C-alpha positions as a printed Julia matrix, in Angstrom:
503×3 Matrix{Float64}:
  98.39   87.1    98.19
  96.93   90.22   99.79
  93.59   91.7    98.76
  92.46   95.3    98.47
  89.22   95.88  100.34
  87.1    98.9   101.27
  87.4   102.25   99.53
  91.19  102.29   99.16
  93.64  100.72   96.72
  96.96   99.82   98.3
  99.85  100.59   96.0
 102.29   98.07   97.51
 105.06  100.71   97.34
 107.07  100.57  100.56
 105.89  103.22  103.01
 103.53  104.97  100.59
 100.38  103.36  101.94
 101.37  104.63  105.41
 101.69  108.13  103.91
  98.13  107.91  102.55
  96.9   106.04  105.65
  95.53  103.19  103.57
  96.17  103.7    99.86
  94.75  105.66   96.92
  91.03  106.44   96.54
  89.58  103.32   94.91
  88.25  103.57   91.34
  89.22  107.25   91.22
  91.94  109.22   89.44
  95.18  110.4    91.04
  97.52  113.0    89.55
 101.26  112.33   90.02
 103.18  115.54   89.35
 106.88  116.41   89.33
 109.78  117.63   87.23
 111.89  115.37   85.05
 113.92  112.91   87.1
 111.78  113.0    90.25
 110.59  109.38   89.89
 107.19  109.58   88.18
 107.83  106.7    85.8
 109.41  104.51   88.48
 106.39  105.16   90.75
 103.98  104.35   87.9
 105.69  101.14   86.83
 105.97   99.94   90.43
 102.3   100.75   91.04
 101.32   98.47   88.16
 103.86   95.75   89.03
 102.99   95.61   92.74
  99.31   95.53   91.9
  99.77   92.38   89.85
 102.35   90.64   92.05
 100.94   91.52   95.49
  97.2    92.04   95.0
  96.32   90.08   91.84
  95.11   93.3    90.19
  95.92   93.39   86.49
  97.05   96.65   84.92
  97.14   98.84   81.81
 100.12  101.13   81.16
  99.63  103.87   78.53
 102.84  105.61   77.46
 103.02  108.78   75.39
 106.79  109.31   75.5
 108.46  105.87   75.54
 107.94  102.65   73.65
 106.77   99.45   75.4
 110.32   98.08   74.97
 111.77  101.06   76.85
 109.23  100.66   79.66
 110.09   96.97   80.0
 113.8    97.83   80.04
 113.29  100.32   82.91
 111.39   97.62   84.8
 114.11   95.01   84.22
 116.67   97.38   85.74
 114.53   97.34   88.89
 114.19   93.55   88.87
 110.66   93.4    87.45
 109.82   91.21   84.44
 106.95   92.98   82.67
 107.28   90.78   79.59
 106.4    87.73   81.69
 103.32   89.49   83.1
 102.29   90.52   79.59
 102.67   86.93   78.34
 100.48   85.76   81.24
  97.71   88.18   80.2
  98.03   90.3    83.37
  99.47   93.43   81.78
  98.92   95.52   78.66
 101.32   98.28   77.59
  99.78  100.65   75.06
 102.05  102.81   72.91
  99.78  105.87   72.7
 101.95  107.38   69.97
 100.69  104.73   67.55
  97.07  105.15   68.67
  96.97  108.95   68.69
  96.06  109.85   65.13
  94.79  113.42   65.14
  94.62  116.37   67.51
  92.52  116.54   70.65
  89.91  118.66   68.89
  88.86  115.57   66.94
  85.9   114.29   68.98
  85.16  111.29   66.8
  85.34  107.79   68.19
  87.32  106.62   65.16
  90.45  108.63   65.91
  91.98  111.05   68.44
  90.84  110.96   72.06
  87.79  108.81   71.45
  89.89  106.18   69.69
  92.38  106.05   72.6
  89.67  105.79   75.28
  87.93  103.02   73.36
  91.22  101.13   73.1
  91.81  101.46   76.88
  88.26  100.31   77.64
  88.69   97.3    75.35
  91.98   96.25   77.0
  90.59   96.73   80.52
  87.71   94.39   79.73
  89.96   91.86   78.01
  92.36   91.34   80.97
  89.98   92.43   83.76
  92.33   95.28   84.74
  91.95   97.16   88.02
  94.8    99.63   87.6
  95.58  102.16   84.87
  98.54  104.49   84.34
  98.67  107.28   81.75
 102.24  108.55   81.41
 102.1   111.46   80.67
  99.06  113.73   80.41
 101.11  116.33   78.57
 101.02  114.04   75.52
  97.25  114.42   75.37
  97.21  118.22   75.21
 100.42  119.2    73.49
  98.5   120.38   70.4
  95.58  122.08   72.14
  95.31  125.87   71.94
  92.15  126.5    73.98
  91.68  126.14   77.76
  87.97  125.44   77.39
  88.73  122.45   75.17
  91.27  121.13   77.66
  88.77  121.31   80.52
  86.1   119.58   78.45
  88.45  116.79   77.36
  89.77  116.35   80.9
  86.19  115.74   82.09
  85.79  113.2    79.3
  88.99  111.35   80.23
  88.32  111.29   83.99
  84.7   110.23   83.62
  85.68  107.5    81.18
  88.45  106.15   83.46
  86.22  106.22   86.56
  83.56  104.3    84.66
  86.01  101.44   84.06
  86.12  100.55   87.79
  89.87  101.09   87.85
  92.15  103.1    90.14
  94.11  105.32   87.77
  97.34  107.34   88.01
  97.92  110.2    85.59
 101.45  111.62   85.47
 102.39  115.15   84.52
 105.56  117.24   84.5
 105.66  120.83   85.64
 104.83  123.08   82.68
 107.0   126.13   81.99
 105.06  129.38   81.9
 106.06  130.49   78.43
 104.12  132.38   75.72
 101.78  130.07   73.85
 101.97  127.29   76.46
  98.72  126.52   78.28
  99.18  125.46   81.92
  96.32  123.05   82.62
  97.82  122.02   85.98
  95.28  123.82   88.15
  92.38  122.52   86.06
  93.54  118.92   86.39
  94.33  119.26   90.12
  90.81  120.55   90.71
  89.17  117.66   88.88
  91.07  114.66   90.31
  90.49  113.24   93.79
  94.16  112.94   94.77
  97.31  114.92   93.91
 100.82  113.65   94.65
 103.85  115.96   94.31
 107.39  114.65   93.75
 110.47  116.83   94.25
 114.2   116.44   93.95
 116.86  118.8    95.28
 120.6   118.5    95.0
 122.2   118.5    98.46
 125.89  117.76   98.19
 126.69  114.46   96.48
 123.3   112.8    96.93
 119.95  114.06   95.6
 117.26  114.61   98.2
 113.93  113.26   97.01
 110.63  114.14   98.68
 106.97  113.29   98.23
 103.83  115.06   99.39
 100.09  114.43   99.25
  98.84  117.83   98.12
  95.21  116.74   98.09
  93.18  113.65   98.91
  89.5   114.45   98.72
  87.54  113.01  101.65
  90.47  111.08  103.16
  92.9   111.69  106.0
  96.59  111.49  105.16
 100.02  112.5   106.48
 100.61  116.14  105.53
 103.79  117.8   104.28
 106.8   116.61  102.32
 108.24  113.26  103.43
 111.54  111.56  102.47
 111.59  109.28   99.44
 114.44  107.1    98.15
 114.84  105.31   94.81
 117.02  102.2    94.93
 117.65   99.41   92.38
 114.75   97.64   94.1
 112.19  100.4    93.62
 110.71  103.26   95.61
 110.66  103.65   99.38
 108.73  106.35  101.23
 109.3   107.24  104.89
 106.37  109.25  106.29
 106.19  110.67  109.78
 103.92  108.52  111.93
 102.69  111.03  114.53
 100.58  108.61  116.54
 100.83  104.87  117.03
  97.2   104.95  118.09
  96.35  101.26  117.77
  99.43  100.15  119.67
  98.83  102.69  122.44
  95.19  101.64  122.78
  96.23   97.99  122.89
  98.71   98.67  125.69
  96.2   100.73  127.66
  93.6    97.93  127.48
  96.01   95.45  129.07
  95.76   95.19  132.84
  99.5    95.48  133.35
 100.34   96.49  136.9
 104.12   96.04  136.53
 104.94   99.75  136.4
 108.48   99.07  137.65
 110.91   96.3   136.8
 114.12   95.23  138.51
 117.25   96.92  137.2
 119.85   94.84  135.36
 122.07   93.2   138.01
 125.2    95.11  137.07
 123.62   98.54  137.76
 121.5    97.49  140.76
 123.92   99.44  142.99
 122.88  102.59  141.11
 119.12  102.02  141.14
 117.04   99.03  142.2
 114.1    99.69  139.88
 113.49  101.08  136.41
 110.01  102.33  135.49
 108.45  101.16  132.24
 108.36  104.04  129.79
 111.87  105.05  130.84
 114.44  106.63  128.5
 118.04  106.07  129.61
 120.99  108.07  128.3
 124.49  106.6   128.69
 126.82  109.61  128.47
 130.56  109.05  128.34
 133.67  109.75  126.31
 135.86  107.5   124.17
 136.99  104.39  126.02
 134.22  104.36  128.63
 132.47  101.39  126.99
 129.15  103.22  126.76
 128.1   100.95  123.87
 128.73   97.79  125.9
 126.78   99.16  128.85
 123.85  100.1   126.59
 123.83   96.7   124.88
 123.95   94.93  128.25
 120.89   96.87  129.43
 119.21   95.93  126.13
 120.12   92.23  126.49
 118.66   92.25  130.01
 115.3    92.74  128.28
 115.83   89.53  126.3
 116.08   87.55  129.55
 112.65   88.97  130.45
 111.13   87.85  127.12
 110.99   91.42  125.79
 111.45   92.29  122.12
 114.63   94.28  121.5
 115.81   96.44  118.59
 119.48   97.48  118.35
 120.32  100.44  116.12
 124.1   100.39  115.88
 125.22  103.3   113.74
 128.87  102.38  113.24
 129.15   98.59  113.56
 127.53   95.77  111.61
 125.23   93.23  113.25
 127.82   90.51  112.58
 130.53   92.39  114.47
 128.25   93.28  117.41
 126.92   89.74  117.73
 130.43   88.3   117.72
 131.73   90.95  120.13
 128.9    90.49  122.66
 129.31   86.71  122.58
 132.82   87.22  123.99
 131.18   88.9   126.99
 128.69   86.14  127.68
 125.73   87.46  125.65
 124.52   85.09  122.9
 122.06   86.95  120.68
 121.57   84.09  118.21
 118.92   82.14  120.15
 116.88   85.32  120.63
 117.17   86.16  116.92
 115.74   82.73  116.07
 112.83   83.36  118.47
 112.11   86.75  116.85
 112.95   88.62  120.03
 116.27   90.2   119.05
 116.4    92.48  116.0
 119.42   94.2   114.5
 118.39   97.35  112.68
 120.55   96.74  109.6
 119.22   93.2   109.19
 115.63   94.38  109.7
 116.01   97.04  106.99
 117.52   94.54  104.53
 114.55   92.21  105.06
 112.04   95.05  104.75
 113.26   96.96  101.74
 116.87   97.43  100.55
 120.15   97.54  102.46
 121.07  100.77  100.63
 118.4   102.45  102.74
 120.61  102.11  105.84
 122.95  104.94  104.82
 119.91  107.15  104.17
 118.45  106.26  107.58
 121.56  107.36  109.47
 121.78  110.61  107.5
 118.08  111.5   107.64
 116.29  111.38  111.02
 112.85  111.15  109.36
 113.79  107.92  107.6
 115.25  106.42  110.78
 112.15  107.44  112.74
 109.79  105.77  110.24
 111.76  102.5   110.24
 111.76  102.34  114.04
 108.0   102.96  114.12
 107.52  100.37  111.37
 109.32   97.82  113.54
 106.83   98.52  116.33
 103.83   98.27  113.99
 105.05   95.05  112.36
 105.91   93.25  115.61
 103.4    94.73  118.09
 105.62   93.77  121.04
 103.97   93.39  124.43
 107.12   94.7   126.11
 110.1    96.06  124.24
 113.38   97.94  124.37
 115.36   99.73  121.73
 118.9   101.02  121.81
 120.49  103.73  119.63
 124.26  103.56  119.73
 125.12  106.33  119.19
 123.53  109.77  118.98
 127.01  111.2   118.32
 127.27  109.33  115.02
 123.81  110.53  113.95
 124.77  114.13  114.73
 128.04  113.79  112.8
 126.4   112.29  109.71
 123.54  114.78  109.64
 125.72  117.84  110.19
 127.92  116.69  107.31
 125.01  116.41  104.89
 122.14  118.8   105.56
 120.33  118.25  108.84
 121.08  120.19  112.01
 121.24  119.06  115.63
 117.71  120.47  115.98
 116.44  117.77  113.59
 118.08  115.09  115.76
 116.56  116.62  118.89
 113.1   116.51  117.27
 113.72  112.9   116.28
 114.77  112.03  119.85
 111.78  113.87  121.3
 109.44  111.79  119.11
 111.14  108.53  120.15
 111.18  109.5   123.85
 107.44  110.23  123.78
 106.63  106.95  122.05
 108.66  105.0   124.62
 106.6   106.63  127.38
 103.28  106.1   125.58
 103.99  102.43  124.88
 105.8   101.78  128.19
 108.94  100.52  126.53
 112.52  101.22  127.55
 114.73  103.41  125.37
 118.51  103.3   125.67
 120.74  105.88  123.99
 124.47  106.59  124.03
 126.34  109.85  123.42
 129.95  111.01  123.58
 129.74  114.0   125.92
 133.2   115.22  124.93
 132.2   115.58  121.26
 129.41  118.15  121.72
 128.9   121.57  123.32
 127.46  121.58  126.87
 124.2   123.27  125.83
 123.41  120.46  123.35
 124.22  117.8   125.97
 121.98  119.59  128.47
 119.05  119.7   126.04
 119.35  115.99  125.28
 119.75  115.09  128.96
 116.61  117.12  129.77
 114.56  114.87  127.45
 115.67  111.73  129.23
 114.24  110.07  132.34
 117.57  108.7   133.53
 121.14  109.74  132.75
 124.11  107.51  133.56
 127.37  109.43  133.37
 130.68  107.69  132.63
 134.23  108.88  133.3
 137.8   107.69  132.97
 140.12  108.59  135.88
 143.85  107.97  135.85
 145.11  106.6   139.16
 148.79  105.81  139.56
 149.29  105.72  135.78
 146.35  103.32  135.4
 142.98  104.36  133.95
 139.84  103.3   135.82
 136.23  103.58  134.7
 133.5   105.11  136.87
 129.77  105.55  136.46
 127.01  107.3   138.37
 123.36  108.24  137.97
 123.2   112.02  137.61
 119.47  112.1   136.84
 116.66  109.72  137.74
 113.03  110.68  137.24
 110.51  108.73  139.32
 112.93  106.35  141.07
 115.43  106.43  143.9
 119.03  106.32  142.73
 122.52  106.28  144.22
 124.28  109.31  142.74
 127.73  108.24  144.02
 130.46  107.24  141.62
 130.97  103.48  141.19
 133.94  101.8   139.56
 133.27   99.28  136.81
 135.14   97.17  134.32
 134.33   95.13  131.21
 135.45   91.54  131.7
 135.48   88.77  129.12
 132.73   86.22  129.63
 130.95   88.46  132.19
 130.4    91.82  130.56
 130.19   94.9   132.78
 130.9    94.32  136.48
 130.97   96.79  139.39
 133.5    97.29  142.22
 131.9    97.92  145.64
 134.7   100.12  146.91
 134.84  102.27  143.78
 133.53  105.44  145.41
 136.2   105.63  148.07
 138.89  104.91  145.5
 137.54  107.68  143.27
 137.2   110.11  146.22
 140.82  109.54  147.28
 142.04  110.25  143.77
 140.35  113.68  143.58
């Protein structure tokens, strides 16, 4: 079981601790704010559940709006048995509606706010709790008519919670600005150490959920709204990771002089060497076997003991593995050695397979998962392959993201390949996109291999050439190739003359 150390409390929520760069401020109060339906309760329940199950940190859940039975029912729908944790003495759920006797103006310790705080303190001591959730703060101040009283009582609550040596989350909905309604949002945001904002927007069929750290006093964090998904398995957050600093430093410390590696045998007639940190675009239309060529370049890395990640946007790992085996590439032994990774299998093992559809329709989610693979595995040498960019563009244009978002995603991946001296392989259907978009994507790449189908005497033949090669010598002539069972992609030496005669 993991252990929280230092001045942070890890939530255990997938991706969230990367958003905060380490977790919530320890033994301090965090405000979780958002409209109805944005995921505040799910976040709060998971925070308590993960604390107990992952970090051995017992928790107290105070509810003002729902009964303990309703809270447990929500948790069961997510696969979490809170009743079991309660029976084991690791969790206490307090129904604040039964504790709250009078209005907030009652300062006595026998009833009102004092009574509730004393009850929380008693339960914390009894089960040695390290986490507290109050859901929602609106229940505390619904009867208050004076701002000065709210501020005073907020100080009392926050000081009391901080004195319990617990890391607390306080939830709050957005308050409508209506006559007679006091908006204590700004007061509370000023007093707490951390503020988290949840949002939901309807975009077509699926809701788009986002999360942002508005404030984290004294701590660095990832800024701006980041994608968030709620699945039957809980919350998943996908923050932008701008710098893989530790991995880059680790690579730079290694005395690796192998700047260039030999090209895969089947394209050695195009270029003899490929530099590490190279991004290769395979650009061809339907029927040119661009996916097979990309996967064969990827599998060449496996023979060199490199870690490889295959992101196949339109075929399952089962289909690809079976298909490539027919061409002499057996991925299974490399999977067992933790060298070959299929993206869809990796995501299923990490979080929830429902995330895959979100990843292919949101470049920020896909980017995070690819970076997470690097962080988790820390490969000495690696390759990844995205097959294909065309599918990503189609899915994103259909939903809400433009080709500019995909270009930004590619730019981030291209830069990380160069920084970490990996090899990136990407495919695109040139015929499916306007020339200006193809040109922009090709300009990002270090090498572009162009594919064409030419009909010769009523028979179609496949040709490839290197039309761009940065930092290496390359043969820019057209070469004929074919995909042969048991061998994969093979080249024909006299392809150029055959192609020239046909023009």
